[in-house]
N, C-alpha and C positions, 0 to 999 in steps of 0.2 A: 441535442446534437445538431450542429449546423448543417443545413441542407445547401449544398453548393449548386448554383445555377451556372456560374461562369468559372472557367479555369483560373486558379490562383497563380498560375505561371504565365500563360500567354493571353488570358482574358477572353478566349473564345467560348461560345456557348457549349456547355457539355452535352454529350449524348450519353446513351447507355449501351452496354454490351455485356454479354454473359461471358465471364472469365472464370475458369476453374469451377464451373458450376454455380457461380454467384453473379447476380446482376449488379453491375457496378457503374458508377459515373466515370466516363472516360472522355478525355479531350480529343476531338478529331484533328486538332492542329498539332499539338506537341506530344500527344500520347500520354499525358499525365493521367493516373488512375487514382480514384478516391477509394482508398482502403479503409475499412472500419476495423480498427485495432483495439485490443484491450488496453485499459489504462494501467500503467505500471505503478505499483506501490511496494512499500517495504514495511516490515514489522520485526520486532526483536523480542527474544526471551532473555531476560536478565535475572539471574538467580543470586541470592545472597548466601552467606555461609550457613545459614539455618535452613536452606532449601526453599525459602519463600521466593515468589516471583514478583517482579515489578509490574504493577498494573496502573493504568490511568483511567480516570472517570471522564468520559467524553463530555466536552462542553458544547459540542455542535452536533447536528444531525449528520448522518443517520445514527440512531441509537444514543442520542443525547442522554446523559445521566447513567449510562451503563459502563461497566468496567471491561476494559480491553487491554491488549498489549500496546506498548508505545508503537505508533505506526503513522504512515502518511504517504503522500504521493511523491514520486521521484520528480526532480526538476530536470529540465533539459541540460545536457552536458555534465551530469554527475553520474557516477557509478552507483550501483545498488548499495555497495558498502559505504560510500560517502553519504548517500541519502539516509540510510538507517542510523548512522551516527549523528547526522544533523537532526533528524526527527527525535531521536532519544534526548539530545541536549535541549532542543526547543521545548519538548513536552515535559521533561522532568528535571532539567538542570544537571543531569548526570552526564559525564563524559565517559565513553566506553571504548572498547577494542573488540572488533569482530573476531570470534574464535573459530566459528565454522558456519557453513551454510546448512540450514535445516532442510530447505526444499523450496520449490516453486509451486504455488497454489493458485488455482483459477476459481473465481467465485462470481456468480451472477450478481449484478447490481442494478437496482431500479434507476439510479441516477446516471450510471456510466456504461451500461450494457454489460460489460465484463471487466472485473478488476483482476489483474495478474499480480499476485503478491509474492515477493521474495522474502523468505524468512531466515533470520540469522540468530545464532546463539551469540550473545555479546557479554563480555566481562566488564564489570564496573571498574573504571580507573579512578575517578575522582568526582567531587562535586556533591553538595548537599541536595537532597530531593526538594525541589520547588516546582510546583505545577506551573506550566507556561502555556505556550501556544496551543489553542484548541482544546485544552483540558482544564478541569477545575479542581482536580485532586490527583495525587500520585502517591503510591505506597507499595511496600513489599508486603505480600500476604500469601499464606498457604492457599493454594488453589485446590479446593475440595471438589466441587461439582463443576467440571469445565463446560457442561451444557449451558451454564449461565452466561458464558462468554458469547456475545451475539454474533460474532463473525465466524463462520465455519472455517475459514482459512486460519484464524488464530487458534481455534480448537485443535486443528490438525498440527499446527506448529508446536503447541504444547505437548501433544502426544509424541511427536517426532523428537522432542527434547527430553522425553522420558518423564514427563509430569503426569 
């Protein structure tokens, strides 16, 4: 995480001040405050007619080689719904439609501090399964033991989807 010394707005040297019980970097010139926020991510549960769930095998860390839900980070200026449909298509080749919000989940992360994941139930519209961006395999499978899914937020999404 980048440690700011100078204000990114007016370029004055930052000071610190306790705000709402937290010591934060604050600009004495323009008042800019350095907030440390969770990183927003999305994930989806996609089921087929046989009750199997779409899983992807991660091609990158963390948890490279493990099976998870299609997921990824939101980009600036996209909605969570746009982000989850983009990630679904990038990772699996499948185009989908959001059917409902499953929930919002917070999870500690060694790399990002905290990841705030927005989970959706998504209906498959079209497209063959073809692994893509950041994954090396994708398939529909019965999810037996969800404890094998490495991300706690994904396990909670599966539970909230009735899996």
